[in-house]
C-alpha atoms as an extended CHARMM CRD file, in Angstrom:
* protein
*
       106  EXT
         1         1  UNK       CA             45.1540000000       59.0090000000       40.5530000000  PROA      1               0.0000000000
         2         2  UNK       CA             43.6200000000       55.7360000000       41.3130000000  PROA      2               0.0000000000
         3         3  UNK       CA             45.0720000000       52.4970000000       40.0540000000  PROA      3               0.0000000000
         4         4  UNK       CA             43.2680000000       50.5510000000       37.3390000000  PROA      4               0.0000000000
         5         5  UNK       CA             40.3950000000       48.5930000000       38.8300000000  PROA      5               0.0000000000
         6         6  UNK       CA             41.0250000000       50.3870000000       42.1290000000  PROA      6               0.0000000000
         7         7  UNK       CA             37.4560000000       51.7600000000       42.4730000000  PROA      7               0.0000000000
         8         8  UNK       CA             37.5950000000       54.8120000000       40.3390000000  PROA      8               0.0000000000
         9         9  UNK       CA             34.6770000000       54.5310000000       37.9050000000  PROA      9               0.0000000000
        10        10  UNK       CA             36.2820000000       56.8750000000       35.1580000000  PROA      10              0.0000000000
        11        11  UNK       CA             39.7620000000       57.0180000000       33.8490000000  PROA      11              0.0000000000
        12        12  UNK       CA             41.1540000000       60.5690000000       34.6060000000  PROA      12              0.0000000000
        13        13  UNK       CA             42.8520000000       60.7990000000       31.1570000000  PROA      13              0.0000000000
        14        14  UNK       CA             40.0040000000       60.1210000000       28.7140000000  PROA      14              0.0000000000
        15        15  UNK       CA             36.8140000000       59.8170000000       30.7470000000  PROA      15              0.0000000000
        16        16  UNK       CA             36.1880000000       56.2490000000       29.7240000000  PROA      16              0.0000000000
        17        17  UNK       CA             35.6100000000       53.3840000000       32.0850000000  PROA      17              0.0000000000
        18        18  UNK       CA             38.7600000000       51.1520000000       32.2360000000  PROA      18              0.0000000000
        19        19  UNK       CA             36.6940000000       47.8540000000       31.8590000000  PROA      19              0.0000000000
        20        20  UNK       CA             34.9550000000       49.0000000000       28.6880000000  PROA      20              0.0000000000
        21        21  UNK       CA             37.8630000000       48.2210000000       26.3860000000  PROA      21              0.0000000000
        22        22  UNK       CA             37.3230000000       45.5940000000       23.5230000000  PROA      22              0.0000000000
        23        23  UNK       CA             40.3180000000       43.4950000000       22.7510000000  PROA      23              0.0000000000
        24        24  UNK       CA             41.0840000000       41.2470000000       19.7110000000  PROA      24              0.0000000000
        25        25  UNK       CA             42.7270000000       38.0000000000       21.1210000000  PROA      25              0.0000000000
        26        26  UNK       CA             44.1750000000       37.1620000000       17.5800000000  PROA      26              0.0000000000
        27        27  UNK       CA             45.9680000000       40.6290000000       17.4400000000  PROA      27              0.0000000000
        28        28  UNK       CA             47.0620000000       40.9540000000       21.0180000000  PROA      28              0.0000000000
        29        29  UNK       CA             49.1380000000       38.3640000000       22.6660000000  PROA      29              0.0000000000
        30        30  UNK       CA             47.3820000000       37.0720000000       25.7950000000  PROA      30              0.0000000000
        31        31  UNK       CA             48.3330000000       34.4210000000       28.1980000000  PROA      31              0.0000000000
        32        32  UNK       CA             46.5170000000       31.0700000000       28.4860000000  PROA      32              0.0000000000
        33        33  UNK       CA             45.1120000000       32.2060000000       31.6620000000  PROA      33              0.0000000000
        34        34  UNK       CA             43.6920000000       35.3640000000       30.2010000000  PROA      34              0.0000000000
        35        35  UNK       CA             42.2740000000       33.4250000000       27.2610000000  PROA      35              0.0000000000
        36        36  UNK       CA             40.6450000000       30.9270000000       29.6210000000  PROA      36              0.0000000000
        37        37  UNK       CA             39.1880000000       33.8250000000       31.8040000000  PROA      37              0.0000000000
        38        38  UNK       CA             37.8670000000       35.4660000000       28.5830000000  PROA      38              0.0000000000
        39        39  UNK       CA             36.0790000000       32.1190000000       27.8010000000  PROA      39              0.0000000000
        40        40  UNK       CA             34.6050000000       31.9140000000       31.2340000000  PROA      40              0.0000000000
        41        41  UNK       CA             33.3720000000       35.3850000000       31.0020000000  PROA      41              0.0000000000
        42        42  UNK       CA             31.8140000000       34.7660000000       27.5770000000  PROA      42              0.0000000000
        43        43  UNK       CA             30.1670000000       31.4010000000       28.7860000000  PROA      43              0.0000000000
        44        44  UNK       CA             28.6860000000       33.1980000000       31.7410000000  PROA      44              0.0000000000
        45        45  UNK       CA             27.2790000000       36.0540000000       29.5370000000  PROA      45              0.0000000000
        46        46  UNK       CA             25.8420000000       33.5310000000       27.0680000000  PROA      46              0.0000000000
        47        47  UNK       CA             24.0990000000       31.5780000000       29.9190000000  PROA      47              0.0000000000
        48        48  UNK       CA             22.7850000000       34.7140000000       31.4210000000  PROA      48              0.0000000000
        49        49  UNK       CA             21.0570000000       35.6210000000       27.9860000000  PROA      49              0.0000000000
        50        50  UNK       CA             19.9020000000       32.0400000000       27.2500000000  PROA      50              0.0000000000
        51        51  UNK       CA             16.3770000000       32.1870000000       28.7520000000  PROA      51              0.0000000000
        52        52  UNK       CA             15.6070000000       35.5030000000       26.8940000000  PROA      52              0.0000000000
        53        53  UNK       CA             16.8940000000       34.1490000000       23.6500000000  PROA      53              0.0000000000
        54        54  UNK       CA             14.9490000000       30.8190000000       24.0720000000  PROA      54              0.0000000000
        55        55  UNK       CA             11.5940000000       32.8770000000       24.7460000000  PROA      55              0.0000000000
        56        56  UNK       CA             12.4400000000       35.0420000000       21.5870000000  PROA      56              0.0000000000
        57        57  UNK       CA             13.0220000000       31.9250000000       19.5520000000  PROA      57              0.0000000000
        58        58  UNK       CA              9.9100000000       30.3500000000       20.6570000000  PROA      58              0.0000000000
        59        59  UNK       CA              7.8460000000       33.4580000000       19.8830000000  PROA      59              0.0000000000
        60        60  UNK       CA              9.5010000000       33.7350000000       16.4490000000  PROA      60              0.0000000000
        61        61  UNK       CA              8.7800000000       30.1920000000       15.7960000000  PROA      61              0.0000000000
        62        62  UNK       CA              5.1510000000       30.3910000000       16.8060000000  PROA      62              0.0000000000
        63        63  UNK       CA              4.8080000000       33.5520000000       14.7450000000  PROA      63              0.0000000000
        64        64  UNK       CA              6.2490000000       32.0490000000       11.4890000000  PROA      64              0.0000000000
        65        65  UNK       CA              4.0320000000       28.9090000000       12.1190000000  PROA      65              0.0000000000
        66        66  UNK       CA              0.9980000000       31.0440000000       12.4480000000  PROA      66              0.0000000000
        67        67  UNK       CA              1.7210000000       32.8670000000        9.0840000000  PROA      67              0.0000000000
        68        68  UNK       CA              2.3110000000       29.6360000000        7.3980000000  PROA      68              0.0000000000
        69        69  UNK       CA             -0.9880000000       28.0760000000        8.9370000000  PROA      69              0.0000000000
        70        70  UNK       CA             -2.7780000000       31.3540000000        7.7800000000  PROA      70              0.0000000000
        71        71  UNK       CA             -1.4380000000       31.0710000000        4.1460000000  PROA      71              0.0000000000
        72        72  UNK       CA             -2.3300000000       27.4000000000        4.1200000000  PROA      72              0.0000000000
        73        73  UNK       CA             -5.9570000000       27.9740000000        5.3750000000  PROA      73              0.0000000000
        74        74  UNK       CA             -6.4260000000       30.8640000000        2.9380000000  PROA      74              0.0000000000
        75        75  UNK       CA             -5.3170000000       28.5950000000        0.1150000000  PROA      75              0.0000000000
        76        76  UNK       CA             -7.9050000000       25.9890000000        1.0580000000  PROA      76              0.0000000000
        77        77  UNK       CA            -10.4150000000       28.7870000000        1.3700000000  PROA      77              0.0000000000
        78        78  UNK       CA             -9.6820000000       29.9570000000       -2.1310000000  PROA      78              0.0000000000
        79        79  UNK       CA             -9.9240000000       26.6240000000       -3.5540000000  PROA      79              0.0000000000
        80        80  UNK       CA            -13.2650000000       26.0390000000       -2.0310000000  PROA      80              0.0000000000
        81        81  UNK       CA            -14.4940000000       29.2360000000       -3.6940000000  PROA      81              0.0000000000
        82        82  UNK       CA            -13.5110000000       27.9810000000       -7.1380000000  PROA      82              0.0000000000
        83        83  UNK       CA            -16.3950000000       25.5430000000       -6.9390000000  PROA      83              0.0000000000
        84        84  UNK       CA            -18.7460000000       28.5100000000       -6.3960000000  PROA      84              0.0000000000
        85        85  UNK       CA            -17.3550000000       29.9450000000       -9.6300000000  PROA      85              0.0000000000
        86        86  UNK       CA            -17.7830000000       26.6860000000      -11.3650000000  PROA      86              0.0000000000
        87        87  UNK       CA            -21.4270000000       26.6930000000      -10.4250000000  PROA      87              0.0000000000
        88        88  UNK       CA            -21.8010000000       30.2520000000      -11.7360000000  PROA      88              0.0000000000
        89        89  UNK       CA            -20.1730000000       29.1500000000      -14.9940000000  PROA      89              0.0000000000
        90        90  UNK       CA            -22.5270000000       26.2640000000      -15.3770000000  PROA      90              0.0000000000
        91        91  UNK       CA            -25.5580000000       28.5180000000      -14.8180000000  PROA      91              0.0000000000
        92        92  UNK       CA            -24.1230000000       30.9490000000      -17.3250000000  PROA      92              0.0000000000
        93        93  UNK       CA            -23.8820000000       28.1910000000      -19.9110000000  PROA      93              0.0000000000
        94        94  UNK       CA            -27.4480000000       26.9450000000      -19.1760000000  PROA      94              0.0000000000
        95        95  UNK       CA            -28.6450000000       30.6990000000      -19.5520000000  PROA      95              0.0000000000
        96        96  UNK       CA            -26.8280000000       30.9510000000      -22.9730000000  PROA      96              0.0000000000
        97        97  UNK       CA            -28.2890000000       27.7180000000      -24.1610000000  PROA      97              0.0000000000
        98        98  UNK       CA            -31.8070000000       28.9550000000      -23.3050000000  PROA      98              0.0000000000
        99        99  UNK       CA            -31.1420000000       32.2390000000      -24.9630000000  PROA      99              0.0000000000
       100       100  UNK       CA            -30.0600000000       30.3890000000      -28.1330000000  PROA      100             0.0000000000
       101       101  UNK       CA            -33.1140000000       28.1340000000      -27.8640000000  PROA      101             0.0000000000
       102       102  UNK       CA            -35.5030000000       31.1360000000      -27.6370000000  PROA      102             0.0000000000
       103       103  UNK       CA            -33.6080000000       33.0260000000      -30.4360000000  PROA      103             0.0000000000
       104       104  UNK       CA            -33.7580000000       30.0030000000      -32.8620000000  PROA      104             0.0000000000
       105       105  UNK       CA            -37.0990000000       28.5780000000      -31.6070000000  PROA      105             0.0000000000
       106       106  UNK       CA            -40.2170000000       30.4200000000      -32.7260000000  PROA      106             0.0000000000
């Protein structure tokens, strides 16, 4: 039986990797050296994933910005269409006035 960390990839008892344990530093009593090592490992992992996270954040921001601009543009387009409806309404009023004039005229 190999010692922990001695090169044996699986623990003979339960078949799990010995380095895959998750520990809670608030429940287990750890030495300051162990806590410092955990912080160093966490910092290294954070720095390793930072470029991917930055790219995802940029893509997400650009996507949200594109949606906002699309909504803003559509709003302007819709408001410009309202003028068209106003012109139709004016033409309808003029047609009604002509119809009334014909009906009451001769």
